[in-house]
PyMOL Python script that loads the backbone (N, CA, C, O; Angstrom):
from pymol import cmd

cmd.read_pdbstr("""\
ATOM      1  N   MET A   1       0.854  -1.233   0.133  1.00  0.00           N
ATOM      2  CA  MET A   1      -0.023   0.133   0.065  1.00  0.00           C
ATOM      3  C   MET A   1       1.002   1.392  -0.043  1.00  0.00           C
ATOM      4  O   MET A   1       2.014   1.466   0.653  1.00  0.00           O
ATOM      5  N   MET A   2       0.697   2.174  -0.805  1.00  0.00           N
ATOM      6  CA  MET A   2       1.404   3.445  -1.243  1.00  0.00           C
ATOM      7  C   MET A   2       0.782   4.322   0.095  1.00  0.00           C
ATOM      8  O   MET A   2      -0.344   4.163   0.566  1.00  0.00           O
ATOM      9  N   GLU A   3       1.787   5.258   0.562  1.00  0.00           N
ATOM     10  CA  GLU A   3       1.542   6.233   1.542  1.00  0.00           C
ATOM     11  C   GLU A   3       1.202   7.522   0.761  1.00  0.00           C
ATOM     12  O   GLU A   3       1.865   7.960  -0.180  1.00  0.00           O
ATOM     13  N   LYS A   4       0.016   8.103   1.306  1.00  0.00           N
ATOM     14  CA  LYS A   4      -0.568   9.067   0.516  1.00  0.00           C
ATOM     15  C   LYS A   4      -0.245  10.530   1.692  1.00  0.00           C
ATOM     16  O   LYS A   4      -1.102  10.760   2.545  1.00  0.00           O
ATOM     17  N   ARG A   5       0.749  11.226   1.633  1.00  0.00           N
ATOM     18  CA  ARG A   5       1.039  12.232   2.396  1.00  0.00           C
ATOM     19  C   ARG A   5       0.958  13.572   1.639  1.00  0.00           C
ATOM     20  O   ARG A   5       1.205  13.581   0.433  1.00  0.00           O
ATOM     21  N   LYS A   6       0.636  14.664   2.265  1.00  0.00           N
ATOM     22  CA  LYS A   6       0.769  15.917   1.505  1.00  0.00           C
ATOM     23  C   LYS A   6       2.317  16.340   1.213  1.00  0.00           C
ATOM     24  O   LYS A   6       2.632  16.919   0.173  1.00  0.00           O
ATOM     25  N   TYR A   7       3.158  16.031   2.128  1.00  0.00           N
ATOM     26  CA  TYR A   7       4.478  16.475   1.996  1.00  0.00           C
ATOM     27  C   TYR A   7       5.313  15.149   2.166  1.00  0.00           C
ATOM     28  O   TYR A   7       4.989  14.237   2.927  1.00  0.00           O
ATOM     29  N   PRO A   8       6.581  15.160   1.249  1.00  0.00           N
ATOM     30  CA  PRO A   8       7.406  13.965   1.521  1.00  0.00           C
ATOM     31  C   PRO A   8       8.205  13.976   2.926  1.00  0.00           C
ATOM     32  O   PRO A   8       8.667  14.973   3.482  1.00  0.00           O
ATOM     33  N   ARG A   9       8.252  12.838   3.305  1.00  0.00           N
ATOM     34  CA  ARG A   9       9.238  12.753   4.647  1.00  0.00           C
ATOM     35  C   ARG A   9      10.508  12.342   4.259  1.00  0.00           C
ATOM     36  O   ARG A   9      10.642  11.638   3.258  1.00  0.00           O
ATOM     37  N   TYR A  10      11.597  12.751   5.030  1.00  0.00           N
ATOM     38  CA  TYR A  10      12.966  12.574   4.938  1.00  0.00           C
ATOM     39  C   TYR A  10      13.502  11.791   6.224  1.00  0.00           C
ATOM     40  O   TYR A  10      13.172  12.107   7.367  1.00  0.00           O
ATOM     41  N   LYS A  11      14.210  10.926   5.970  1.00  0.00           N
ATOM     42  CA  LYS A  11      14.944  10.010   6.992  1.00  0.00           C
ATOM     43  C   LYS A  11      15.835  11.233   7.645  1.00  0.00           C
ATOM     44  O   LYS A  11      16.402  12.072   6.946  1.00  0.00           O
ATOM     45  N   ALA A  12      15.875  11.214   9.026  1.00  0.00           N
ATOM     46  CA  ALA A  12      16.601  12.076   9.734  1.00  0.00           C
ATOM     47  C   ALA A  12      17.335  11.305  10.931  1.00  0.00           C
ATOM     48  O   ALA A  12      16.872  10.221  11.286  1.00  0.00           O
ATOM     49  N   ASN A  13      18.425  11.813  11.540  1.00  0.00           N
ATOM     50  CA  ASN A  13      19.088  11.407  12.806  1.00  0.00           C
ATOM     51  C   ASN A  13      19.687  12.619  13.435  1.00  0.00           C
ATOM     52  O   ASN A  13      20.867  12.969  13.428  1.00  0.00           O
ATOM     53  N   ILE A  14      18.544  13.251  14.038  1.00  0.00           N
ATOM     54  CA  ILE A  14      18.940  14.664  14.472  1.00  0.00           C
ATOM     55  C   ILE A  14      18.767  14.437  15.932  1.00  0.00           C
ATOM     56  O   ILE A  14      17.745  13.840  16.271  1.00  0.00           O
ATOM     57  N   SER A  15      19.679  14.852  16.931  1.00  0.00           N
ATOM     58  CA  SER A  15      19.618  14.876  18.452  1.00  0.00           C
ATOM     59  C   SER A  15      18.763  15.934  18.885  1.00  0.00           C
ATOM     60  O   SER A  15      19.075  17.094  18.613  1.00  0.00           O
ATOM     61  N   ILE A  16      17.698  15.672  19.539  1.00  0.00           N
ATOM     62  CA  ILE A  16      16.961  16.858  20.191  1.00  0.00           C
ATOM     63  C   ILE A  16      16.653  16.923  21.707  1.00  0.00           C
ATOM     64  O   ILE A  16      16.870  15.922  22.390  1.00  0.00           O
ATOM     65  N   LYS A  17      16.164  18.035  22.260  1.00  0.00           N
ATOM     66  CA  LYS A  17      15.609  18.208  23.559  1.00  0.00           C
ATOM     67  C   LYS A  17      14.156  18.496  23.106  1.00  0.00           C
ATOM     68  O   LYS A  17      13.856  18.940  21.998  1.00  0.00           O
ATOM     69  N   TYR A  18      13.179  18.148  24.230  1.00  0.00           N
ATOM     70  CA  TYR A  18      11.926  18.391  24.128  1.00  0.00           C
ATOM     71  C   TYR A  18      11.168  18.610  25.456  1.00  0.00           C
ATOM     72  O   TYR A  18      11.499  18.112  26.532  1.00  0.00           O
ATOM     73  N   LYS A  19      10.172  19.372  25.255  1.00  0.00           N
ATOM     74  CA  LYS A  19       9.443  19.500  26.428  1.00  0.00           C
ATOM     75  C   LYS A  19       7.956  19.904  25.866  1.00  0.00           C
ATOM     76  O   LYS A  19       7.827  20.400  24.747  1.00  0.00           O
ATOM     77  N   ARG A  20       6.824  19.645  26.751  1.00  0.00           N
ATOM     78  CA  ARG A  20       5.725  19.839  26.569  1.00  0.00           C
ATOM     79  C   ARG A  20       5.536  21.650  26.731  1.00  0.00           C
ATOM     80  O   ARG A  20       6.047  22.349  27.606  1.00  0.00           O
ATOM     81  N   SER A  21       4.814  22.013  25.811  1.00  0.00           N
ATOM     82  CA  SER A  21       4.464  23.316  26.078  1.00  0.00           C
ATOM     83  C   SER A  21       3.140  23.956  26.759  1.00  0.00           C
ATOM     84  O   SER A  21       2.907  25.119  27.087  1.00  0.00           O
ATOM     85  N   ASP A  22       2.424  22.885  26.847  1.00  0.00           N
ATOM     86  CA  ASP A  22       1.067  23.169  27.642  1.00  0.00           C
ATOM     87  C   ASP A  22       1.197  22.876  29.276  1.00  0.00           C
ATOM     88  O   ASP A  22       0.323  23.060  30.123  1.00  0.00           O
ATOM     89  N   ASP A  23       2.494  22.384  29.464  1.00  0.00           N
ATOM     90  CA  ASP A  23       2.674  22.288  31.133  1.00  0.00           C
ATOM     91  C   ASP A  23       3.854  23.041  31.502  1.00  0.00           C
ATOM     92  O   ASP A  23       4.994  22.856  31.075  1.00  0.00           O
ATOM     93  N   PRO A  24       3.444  23.964  32.392  1.00  0.00           N
ATOM     94  CA  PRO A  24       4.491  24.975  32.940  1.00  0.00           C
ATOM     95  C   PRO A  24       5.703  24.347  33.693  1.00  0.00           C
ATOM     96  O   PRO A  24       6.806  24.879  33.569  1.00  0.00           O
ATOM     97  N   ILE A  25       5.555  23.303  34.424  1.00  0.00           N
ATOM     98  CA  ILE A  25       6.663  22.552  34.971  1.00  0.00           C
ATOM     99  C   ILE A  25       7.084  21.305  34.329  1.00  0.00           C
ATOM    100  O   ILE A  25       7.557  20.379  34.988  1.00  0.00           O
ATOM    101  N   SER A  26       6.931  21.257  33.114  1.00  0.00           N
ATOM    102  CA  SER A  26       7.648  20.327  32.155  1.00  0.00           C
ATOM    103  C   SER A  26       9.000  20.634  32.046  1.00  0.00           C
ATOM    104  O   SER A  26       9.457  21.769  31.912  1.00  0.00           O
ATOM    105  N   SER A  27       9.634  19.588  32.108  1.00  0.00           N
ATOM    106  CA  SER A  27      11.440  19.879  32.153  1.00  0.00           C
ATOM    107  C   SER A  27      11.885  19.435  30.837  1.00  0.00           C
ATOM    108  O   SER A  27      11.107  18.751  30.172  1.00  0.00           O
ATOM    109  N   TRP A  28      13.223  19.783  30.300  1.00  0.00           N
ATOM    110  CA  TRP A  28      13.502  19.112  29.060  1.00  0.00           C
ATOM    111  C   TRP A  28      13.905  18.012  29.333  1.00  0.00           C
ATOM    112  O   TRP A  28      14.499  17.703  30.366  1.00  0.00           O
ATOM    113  N   GLN A  29      13.571  17.187  28.271  1.00  0.00           N
ATOM    114  CA  GLN A  29      13.878  15.647  28.049  1.00  0.00           C
ATOM    115  C   GLN A  29      15.140  15.677  27.011  1.00  0.00           C
ATOM    116  O   GLN A  29      14.995  16.169  25.892  1.00  0.00           O
ATOM    117  N   ILE A  30      16.113  15.244  27.347  1.00  0.00           N
ATOM    118  CA  ILE A  30      17.275  15.068  26.580  1.00  0.00           C
ATOM    119  C   ILE A  30      17.703  13.617  26.062  1.00  0.00           C
ATOM    120  O   ILE A  30      17.547  12.676  26.840  1.00  0.00           O
ATOM    121  N   GLY A  31      18.173  13.412  24.935  1.00  0.00           N
ATOM    122  CA  GLY A  31      18.614  12.204  24.525  1.00  0.00           C
ATOM    123  C   GLY A  31      17.719  11.703  23.395  1.00  0.00           C
ATOM    124  O   GLY A  31      17.923  10.605  22.876  1.00  0.00           O
ATOM    125  N   SER A  32      16.840  12.419  23.058  1.00  0.00           N
ATOM    126  CA  SER A  32      15.626  11.978  21.968  1.00  0.00           C
ATOM    127  C   SER A  32      16.212  12.361  20.588  1.00  0.00           C
ATOM    128  O   SER A  32      17.069  13.227  20.414  1.00  0.00           O
ATOM    129  N   GLU A  33      15.642  11.609  19.645  1.00  0.00           N
ATOM    130  CA  GLU A  33      16.285  11.924  18.240  1.00  0.00           C
ATOM    131  C   GLU A  33      14.871  11.800  17.171  1.00  0.00           C
ATOM    132  O   GLU A  33      13.919  11.020  17.231  1.00  0.00           O
ATOM    133  N   ILE A  34      15.116  12.687  16.387  1.00  0.00           N
ATOM    134  CA  ILE A  34      14.024  12.876  15.225  1.00  0.00           C
ATOM    135  C   ILE A  34      14.513  11.563  14.300  1.00  0.00           C
ATOM    136  O   ILE A  34      15.659  11.135  14.164  1.00  0.00           O
ATOM    137  N   LYS A  35      13.554  11.181  13.845  1.00  0.00           N
ATOM    138  CA  LYS A  35      13.676   9.684  12.885  1.00  0.00           C
ATOM    139  C   LYS A  35      13.278  10.019  11.549  1.00  0.00           C
ATOM    140  O   LYS A  35      13.872   9.503  10.603  1.00  0.00           O
ATOM    141  N   ASN A  36      12.355  10.812  11.371  1.00  0.00           N
ATOM    142  CA  ASN A  36      12.042  11.346  10.129  1.00  0.00           C
ATOM    143  C   ASN A  36      11.310  12.785  10.181  1.00  0.00           C
ATOM    144  O   ASN A  36      10.862  13.141  11.271  1.00  0.00           O
ATOM    145  N   ILE A  37      11.171  13.590   9.114  1.00  0.00           N
ATOM    146  CA  ILE A  37      10.688  14.969   9.184  1.00  0.00           C
ATOM    147  C   ILE A  37      10.236  15.547   7.916  1.00  0.00           C
ATOM    148  O   ILE A  37      10.882  15.505   6.870  1.00  0.00           O
ATOM    149  N   SER A  38       9.137  16.066   8.064  1.00  0.00           N
ATOM    150  CA  SER A  38       8.674  16.687   6.634  1.00  0.00           C
ATOM    151  C   SER A  38       7.916  18.136   6.800  1.00  0.00           C
ATOM    152  O   SER A  38       7.976  18.591   7.942  1.00  0.00           O
ATOM    153  N   MET A  39       7.377  18.740   6.059  1.00  0.00           N
ATOM    154  CA  MET A  39       6.717  20.146   6.371  1.00  0.00           C
ATOM    155  C   MET A  39       5.517  20.028   7.199  1.00  0.00           C
ATOM    156  O   MET A  39       5.012  20.954   7.834  1.00  0.00           O
ATOM    157  N   GLY A  40       5.044  18.667   7.138  1.00  0.00           N
ATOM    158  CA  GLY A  40       3.706  18.456   7.931  1.00  0.00           C
ATOM    159  C   GLY A  40       3.941  17.944   9.213  1.00  0.00           C
ATOM    160  O   GLY A  40       3.008  17.962  10.015  1.00  0.00           O
ATOM    161  N   GLY A  41       5.206  17.418   9.597  1.00  0.00           N
ATOM    162  CA  GLY A  41       5.380  16.846  10.906  1.00  0.00           C
ATOM    163  C   GLY A  41       6.567  16.054  11.243  1.00  0.00           C
ATOM    164  O   GLY A  41       7.418  15.955  10.360  1.00  0.00           O
ATOM    165  N   LEU A  42       6.764  15.499  12.318  1.00  0.00           N
ATOM    166  CA  LEU A  42       8.028  14.505  12.383  1.00  0.00           C
ATOM    167  C   LEU A  42       7.750  13.446  13.204  1.00  0.00           C
ATOM    168  O   LEU A  42       6.707  13.526  13.854  1.00  0.00           O
ATOM    169  N   LEU A  43       8.443  12.459  13.333  1.00  0.00           N
ATOM    170  CA  LEU A  43       8.593  11.270  14.093  1.00  0.00           C
ATOM    171  C   LEU A  43       9.911  11.286  15.106  1.00  0.00           C
ATOM    172  O   LEU A  43      11.040  11.470  14.652  1.00  0.00           O
ATOM    173  N   PHE A  44       9.724  11.128  16.163  1.00  0.00           N
ATOM    174  CA  PHE A  44      10.759  11.226  17.155  1.00  0.00           C
ATOM    175  C   PHE A  44      10.809  10.153  18.268  1.00  0.00           C
ATOM    176  O   PHE A  44       9.784   9.505  18.474  1.00  0.00           O
ATOM    177  N   THR A  45      11.995   9.897  19.054  1.00  0.00           N
ATOM    178  CA  THR A  45      11.662   8.972  20.229  1.00  0.00           C
ATOM    179  C   THR A  45      11.416   9.883  21.348  1.00  0.00           C
ATOM    180  O   THR A  45      11.916  10.992  21.538  1.00  0.00           O
ATOM    181  N   ALA A  46      10.525   9.208  22.096  1.00  0.00           N
ATOM    182  CA  ALA A  46      10.213  10.064  23.336  1.00  0.00           C
ATOM    183  C   ALA A  46      10.124   9.300  24.589  1.00  0.00           C
ATOM    184  O   ALA A  46       9.873   8.102  24.459  1.00  0.00           O
ATOM    185  N   TYR A  47      10.308   9.839  25.976  1.00  0.00           N
ATOM    186  CA  TYR A  47      10.591   9.059  27.072  1.00  0.00           C
ATOM    187  C   TYR A  47       9.016   8.686  27.756  1.00  0.00           C
ATOM    188  O   TYR A  47       8.886   8.031  28.790  1.00  0.00           O
ATOM    189  N   GLU A  48       8.045   9.162  27.073  1.00  0.00           N
ATOM    190  CA  GLU A  48       6.596   9.117  27.532  1.00  0.00           C
ATOM    191  C   GLU A  48       5.513   8.799  26.504  1.00  0.00           C
ATOM    192  O   GLU A  48       5.761   8.979  25.312  1.00  0.00           O
ATOM    193  N   ASN A  49       4.443   8.382  26.861  1.00  0.00           N
ATOM    194  CA  ASN A  49       3.479   8.384  25.762  1.00  0.00           C
ATOM    195  C   ASN A  49       2.544   9.497  25.641  1.00  0.00           C
ATOM    196  O   ASN A  49       1.923   9.971  26.592  1.00  0.00           O
ATOM    197  N   MET A  50       2.458   9.947  24.269  1.00  0.00           N
ATOM    198  CA  MET A  50       1.859  11.360  24.366  1.00  0.00           C
ATOM    199  C   MET A  50       0.891  11.164  23.077  1.00  0.00           C
ATOM    200  O   MET A  50       1.253  10.552  22.072  1.00  0.00           O
ATOM    201  N   PRO A  51      -0.201  11.676  23.213  1.00  0.00           N
ATOM    202  CA  PRO A  51      -1.124  11.661  22.031  1.00  0.00           C
ATOM    203  C   PRO A  51      -0.846  12.453  21.129  1.00  0.00           C
ATOM    204  O   PRO A  51      -0.520  13.610  21.396  1.00  0.00           O
ATOM    205  N   SER A  52      -0.927  11.919  19.668  1.00  0.00           N
ATOM    206  CA  SER A  52      -0.549  12.880  18.457  1.00  0.00           C
ATOM    207  C   SER A  52      -1.274  14.178  18.780  1.00  0.00           C
ATOM    208  O   SER A  52      -2.409  14.225  19.255  1.00  0.00           O
ATOM    209  N   GLY A  53      -0.510  15.234  18.477  1.00  0.00           N
ATOM    210  CA  GLY A  53      -1.051  16.685  18.641  1.00  0.00           C
ATOM    211  C   GLY A  53      -0.507  17.156  19.689  1.00  0.00           C
ATOM    212  O   GLY A  53      -0.707  18.365  19.806  1.00  0.00           O
ATOM    213  N   THR A  54       0.165  16.645  20.589  1.00  0.00           N
ATOM    214  CA  THR A  54       0.362  17.288  21.983  1.00  0.00           C
ATOM    215  C   THR A  54       1.306  18.510  21.689  1.00  0.00           C
ATOM    216  O   THR A  54       2.320  18.484  20.990  1.00  0.00           O
ATOM    217  N   PRO A  55       0.858  19.417  22.255  1.00  0.00           N
ATOM    218  CA  PRO A  55       2.090  20.691  21.932  1.00  0.00           C
ATOM    219  C   PRO A  55       3.366  20.700  22.623  1.00  0.00           C
ATOM    220  O   PRO A  55       3.414  20.687  23.853  1.00  0.00           O
ATOM    221  N   LEU A  56       4.493  20.723  21.825  1.00  0.00           N
ATOM    222  CA  LEU A  56       5.839  20.523  22.291  1.00  0.00           C
ATOM    223  C   LEU A  56       6.651  21.715  21.889  1.00  0.00           C
ATOM    224  O   LEU A  56       6.176  22.524  21.092  1.00  0.00           O
ATOM    225  N   ILE A  57       8.073  21.899  22.486  1.00  0.00           N
ATOM    226  CA  ILE A  57       8.872  22.639  22.077  1.00  0.00           C
ATOM    227  C   ILE A  57      10.078  21.852  22.092  1.00  0.00           C
ATOM    228  O   ILE A  57      10.455  21.108  22.998  1.00  0.00           O
ATOM    229  N   PHE A  58      10.821  22.168  20.650  1.00  0.00           N
ATOM    230  CA  PHE A  58      11.896  21.143  20.437  1.00  0.00           C
ATOM    231  C   PHE A  58      13.026  22.122  20.267  1.00  0.00           C
ATOM    232  O   PHE A  58      12.858  23.265  19.840  1.00  0.00           O
ATOM    233  N   LYS A  59      14.216  21.602  20.633  1.00  0.00           N
ATOM    234  CA  LYS A  59      15.663  22.210  20.476  1.00  0.00           C
ATOM    235  C   LYS A  59      16.430  21.273  19.627  1.00  0.00           C
ATOM    236  O   LYS A  59      16.646  20.126  20.018  1.00  0.00           O
ATOM    237  N   LEU A  60      16.888  21.743  18.385  1.00  0.00           N
ATOM    238  CA  LEU A  60      17.568  20.741  17.569  1.00  0.00           C
ATOM    239  C   LEU A  60      18.973  21.235  17.636  1.00  0.00           C
ATOM    240  O   LEU A  60      19.298  22.420  17.703  1.00  0.00           O
ATOM    241  N   HIS A  61      19.779  20.197  17.612  1.00  0.00           N
ATOM    242  CA  HIS A  61      21.367  20.626  17.460  1.00  0.00           C
ATOM    243  C   HIS A  61      21.885  20.139  16.416  1.00  0.00           C
ATOM    244  O   HIS A  61      22.223  18.961  16.300  1.00  0.00           O
ATOM    245  N   ILE A  62      22.020  21.222  15.347  1.00  0.00           N
ATOM    246  CA  ILE A  62      22.465  20.997  14.247  1.00  0.00           C
ATOM    247  C   ILE A  62      23.923  21.521  13.853  1.00  0.00           C
ATOM    248  O   ILE A  62      24.264  22.641  14.232  1.00  0.00           O
ATOM    249  N   PHE A  63      24.862  20.657  13.033  1.00  0.00           N
ATOM    250  CA  PHE A  63      26.138  21.273  12.722  1.00  0.00           C
ATOM    251  C   PHE A  63      26.183  21.821  11.275  1.00  0.00           C
ATOM    252  O   PHE A  63      25.635  21.084  10.455  1.00  0.00           O
ATOM    253  N   THR A  64      26.722  22.957  10.797  1.00  0.00           N
ATOM    254  CA  THR A  64      26.742  23.232   9.657  1.00  0.00           C
ATOM    255  C   THR A  64      28.092  22.788   8.976  1.00  0.00           C
ATOM    256  O   THR A  64      29.064  22.382   9.614  1.00  0.00           O
ATOM    257  N   LYS A  65      28.042  22.905   7.693  1.00  0.00           N
ATOM    258  CA  LYS A  65      29.428  22.549   6.954  1.00  0.00           C
ATOM    259  C   LYS A  65      30.632  23.014   7.486  1.00  0.00           C
ATOM    260  O   LYS A  65      31.640  22.320   7.353  1.00  0.00           O
ATOM    261  N   ASP A  66      30.689  24.377   8.228  1.00  0.00           N
ATOM    262  CA  ASP A  66      31.951  24.689   8.663  1.00  0.00           C
ATOM    263  C   ASP A  66      32.015  24.051  10.170  1.00  0.00           C
ATOM    264  O   ASP A  66      32.741  24.606  10.995  1.00  0.00           O
ATOM    265  N   LYS A  67      31.270  22.899  10.534  1.00  0.00           N
ATOM    266  CA  LYS A  67      31.180  22.324  11.766  1.00  0.00           C
ATOM    267  C   LYS A  67      30.786  23.375  13.009  1.00  0.00           C
ATOM    268  O   LYS A  67      31.251  23.126  14.121  1.00  0.00           O
ATOM    269  N   LYS A  68      30.061  24.370  12.856  1.00  0.00           N
ATOM    270  CA  LYS A  68      29.571  25.467  13.830  1.00  0.00           C
ATOM    271  C   LYS A  68      28.222  24.746  14.284  1.00  0.00           C
ATOM    272  O   LYS A  68      27.418  24.340  13.444  1.00  0.00           O
ATOM    273  N   LYS A  69      28.041  24.625  15.484  1.00  0.00           N
ATOM    274  CA  LYS A  69      26.734  24.049  16.030  1.00  0.00           C
ATOM    275  C   LYS A  69      25.724  25.169  16.253  1.00  0.00           C
ATOM    276  O   LYS A  69      25.885  26.202  16.903  1.00  0.00           O
ATOM    277  N   LYS A  70      24.710  24.777  15.619  1.00  0.00           N
ATOM    278  CA  LYS A  70      23.508  25.621  15.658  1.00  0.00           C
ATOM    279  C   LYS A  70      22.449  25.157  16.500  1.00  0.00           C
ATOM    280  O   LYS A  70      21.971  24.044  16.278  1.00  0.00           O
ATOM    281  N   ILE A  71      21.991  25.917  17.506  1.00  0.00           N
ATOM    282  CA  ILE A  71      20.684  25.381  18.159  1.00  0.00           C
ATOM    283  C   ILE A  71      19.402  26.360  17.671  1.00  0.00           C
ATOM    284  O   ILE A  71      19.380  27.591  17.657  1.00  0.00           O
ATOM    285  N   ILE A  72      18.289  25.368  17.255  1.00  0.00           N
ATOM    286  CA  ILE A  72      17.085  26.016  16.641  1.00  0.00           C
ATOM    287  C   ILE A  72      16.106  25.468  17.358  1.00  0.00           C
ATOM    288  O   ILE A  72      16.012  24.246  17.467  1.00  0.00           O
ATOM    289  N   GLU A  73      15.232  26.344  17.951  1.00  0.00           N
ATOM    290  CA  GLU A  73      14.067  26.150  18.882  1.00  0.00           C
ATOM    291  C   GLU A  73      12.891  26.055  17.921  1.00  0.00           C
ATOM    292  O   GLU A  73      12.748  26.928  17.066  1.00  0.00           O
ATOM    293  N   LEU A  74      11.975  24.953  18.030  1.00  0.00           N
ATOM    294  CA  LEU A  74      10.579  25.017  17.190  1.00  0.00           C
ATOM    295  C   LEU A  74       9.718  24.923  18.264  1.00  0.00           C
ATOM    296  O   LEU A  74      10.037  24.304  19.279  1.00  0.00           O
ATOM    297  N   LYS A  75       8.467  25.578  18.112  1.00  0.00           N
ATOM    298  CA  LYS A  75       7.441  25.080  18.811  1.00  0.00           C
ATOM    299  C   LYS A  75       6.061  24.549  17.987  1.00  0.00           C
ATOM    300  O   LYS A  75       5.367  25.100  17.133  1.00  0.00           O
ATOM    301  N   LEU A  76       5.992  23.367  18.567  1.00  0.00           N
ATOM    302  CA  LEU A  76       4.982  22.849  17.648  1.00  0.00           C
ATOM    303  C   LEU A  76       3.456  22.817  18.233  1.00  0.00           C
ATOM    304  O   LEU A  76       3.226  22.289  19.322  1.00  0.00           O
ATOM    305  N   VAL A  77       2.491  23.377  17.492  1.00  0.00           N
ATOM    306  CA  VAL A  77       1.108  23.644  17.970  1.00  0.00           C
ATOM    307  C   VAL A  77       0.086  22.620  17.414  1.00  0.00           C
ATOM    308  O   VAL A  77       0.248  22.110  16.306  1.00  0.00           O
ATOM    309  N   LYS A  78      -0.826  22.372  18.103  1.00  0.00           N
ATOM    310  CA  LYS A  78      -1.758  21.593  17.667  1.00  0.00           C
ATOM    311  C   LYS A  78      -2.603  22.117  16.374  1.00  0.00           C
ATOM    312  O   LYS A  78      -3.218  23.183  16.356  1.00  0.00           O
ATOM    313  N   PRO A  79      -2.528  21.177  15.286  1.00  0.00           N
ATOM    314  CA  PRO A  79      -3.016  21.741  14.130  1.00  0.00           C
ATOM    315  C   PRO A  79      -4.602  21.878  14.285  1.00  0.00           C
ATOM    316  O   PRO A  79      -5.280  21.012  14.837  1.00  0.00           O
ATOM    317  N   LYS A  80      -5.178  23.183  13.685  1.00  0.00           N
ATOM    318  CA  LYS A  80      -6.519  23.490  13.607  1.00  0.00           C
ATOM    319  C   LYS A  80      -7.404  22.550  12.689  1.00  0.00           C
ATOM    320  O   LYS A  80      -7.052  22.304  11.536  1.00  0.00           O
ATOM    321  N   MET A  81      -8.612  22.013  13.261  1.00  0.00           N
ATOM    322  CA  MET A  81      -9.059  21.092  12.514  1.00  0.00           C
ATOM    323  C   MET A  81     -10.259  21.747  11.579  1.00  0.00           C
ATOM    324  O   MET A  81     -10.942  22.637  12.086  1.00  0.00           O
ATOM    325  N   ALA A  82     -10.486  21.382  10.421  1.00  0.00           N
ATOM    326  CA  ALA A  82     -11.154  22.069   9.506  1.00  0.00           C
ATOM    327  C   ALA A  82     -12.634  21.730   9.530  1.00  0.00           C
ATOM    328  O   ALA A  82     -13.406  22.279   8.743  1.00  0.00           O
TER     329      ALA A  82
END
""", "prot")
cmd.dss("prot")
cmd.show_as("cartoon", "prot")
cmd.util.cbc("prot")
cmd.orient("prot")
């Protein structure tokens, strides 16, 4: 069966930190990893069960060609239902 996605998924191996953005006492979870990513979402390893659409903040540690480390912070929000 062929997948029908709006955006293509790309395999990734990116170390991340994450925490829930809807919980003010949530702490950063370290050691997780993004497995694949697209414009519409991502698949990552987590230390707890969370329902799809849980609002999260991610910090990605990315190295550029010149080997400089960049930290990017993403805030994922629950998508609006049509």
